[in-house]
N, C-alpha and C positions, 0 to 999 in steps of 0.2 A: 338344178345342175349343180351350182356350186356346192351346196350341202352334201350332195352324193359323192363328190370327189374328194371333199373336205374331210369326211369321216375316215376312209382308209389310211389317209396321209397324216392324221392328227398326231400319232405317235412319234413321227419324225421331228415335230416342232415344239418339243417339250421345253419349258422353263429352264434354263441353267441357273443351278443354284449359286447364290452370291458366295465368293471364296474369300475366306478369312485365313490369313496366314499366322500362326502362332510360332514364335522363335525365342530363344534366350539360351543362358548357360545351361548345362546339366544340372539336375537336381533342384530346378526353380519352382516345380509343380506344374509344368504345361499338361502333362497326361491327366493329372488330378483335376485340373481346371475343365479340360475336355471331358472327363468321365462324369464329373458332377454336373456339367450343362446338359449332358446327354440323357443321364439316368436319374439325376437328382440323387445319386448315392456316392458314398465315400469310397475311392479307390483303395483297395486293401492290399495290392500287390506293390512290388517295390522293383519292377523291371524296367530298365531304361529303355527308352525309346532309340533305336538305331536307324538312322535314315529318315524316312518321311512316313506318318501315318495320316490317313485321310479319313474323316468321319462326318456323315450327315447327321445335323442336330436341329430338331424341330424346336423353334424359339419365337413365341408369340405366334405372330401369322405368317412367319417365314420357314422356309428350311434353308440352313446354311451349311456351307460345305467348308469344315475346318481341316486346314492343312498344317499339320505339327511337325515342325523340323527337330529332329533329335540334337540334343545339345552336345553330346559326347564327340559327334564328328563334325560339330558346327563348322570349324575352319575347310575341311575337306568338302563341305557343301556349298560353301561360297559361289563356285562357278556355276552350279545349278540353279541359283537364286533367280536368274532372268527368267528360267522356264516357270518357276513356282509362282512367281508374281504377276504371270500373264494374266489379265482379267481378274486381279485382286480387287476386292470391294473394301478391305480394311487388313491393316497389319495390327497384331498383338505381340508387344515385346513383354516378356515375363521376367520379373527380377524377384529373386529371393531377399525380402526385405530384412532378413537377419543376418545375411551374409556380407558384413562390411568389408571383409578382406577382399572379396571379389567384385566389389562395385566398379572398381576401375576397369577390370576385365570385361564386365557387363558394357562398360561405356565404350570401351575399345571395340568390342563384338559389334555393337549397335552401330558405331561409326563406319565399320567395315562394310555392314550390310547396306548401309545408306550409300556408301560410295559405289557399291556394286550395282545397287538398282537406280541410282540417279538416272533421270531421263527415261526409264522404263515403265514408270508408274506415274499415272495421272495425278495432277495437283489435288484432285478431290478426294483421294484416297487417305483416310483419316488414321491415325495411330494412337492406339491405345496402350499405355503401360500399366500392367499389373504389378502392385507391390505386394506379391504374394506373402504369405505366412505372418501377416501383420498382427496376428494375435498372440504372437510370442513375445514375451516382455523383452525390452530392449531393441525391439524392431524399429527401423527407419520408417518415419511418415512418408506420406505421398509427397510432401513439398521437399523433404529431404532427399528423396530419391530423384526428383526432378532437378535439384541442384546438383547432386553428385553426378547425374548423366549428362549434365550441362545441357539441358535441352534447348535451352534459348540459343546456345551457340550453333545449333543446326541451321537456324535460320541464315546464319553467314555463309553456310553452304548452299544457299539458294534451296534450301529444303522448306517451301512455304505450306505447311500442312497444319492441320488442326491436330493438336496434341492433348491428351488427358492423362493423367497418373491417377490411378484409382487402387486405393488400398484394399486388399482382398484377403480371403481366406479359402482355399480350395476345399479344405475339410468341412467347414461349415456351409460354404457357399457364400457368405458374407462378402458383399462388395461385387460378385460376379455379375450379378444382373445389372447393377448400376451401371458398370463399366461397359457391358455389352449393349445396354439402352443407349449410352453415350455413343458409342461406336455406330449404332444403326442409325441414330438421328443425323450423325455427322458424315457418314460415308457417302461417297459419290453415286455409286452404282445400286445402291439398295432401295 
C-alpha cells in the first residue's frame, strides 16, 4: 500500500538543487563563468546582468542552482540579500584580477555583503573567490587578491568560513572546475 500511495505523490518531494550565489562588481565575468559552466562555450554577448539571473547547471553528479547577482545595481540589491541567501550552499565572489583600480571597491562591497548576511548564513557555507581574467598580462595572482581583499581580517568579524581564492579565466574555462570542485568539497549542504 505504501508503494501505491508513494507513486502519485513522488513529484511533490523532489530534491532541491543546492543554491550557489555568484556576486561581484560589474564587468568581472560572472555571466561568462555561469555560461561556460553551463554550456562549455564562451559567452559572445556583452549584455550586463540587471537584477538576478538563475540558472540550473549540471555539474559532475549534481545539479546546481546558480543565482547570479547583477553587478551594476549591487548597492540597491543589498536589502534583498537576506532572501537570496536562504538555503544557500555556497557563495562565489568574482573579482576582475586585472582591475587594480577597483580592488578596494571590491573589498568594500564584499564587506557590505558580509555585514548584511551575517547571522543568516550557516557557518558551514564555504566562500570561493574567483580571480577572473588571470590570463591577461599583469593580472593579480590568487594570493595577491586574497591579501588585497584582506580575507584574513574577516575572521575578526566572526566570519569563520572556509575561504579559497582561485585564479580563473571564464573564456578558456581555466580554473573554473578547480574552484567549483573546492566549493563542492567544502560546502555544508551539498
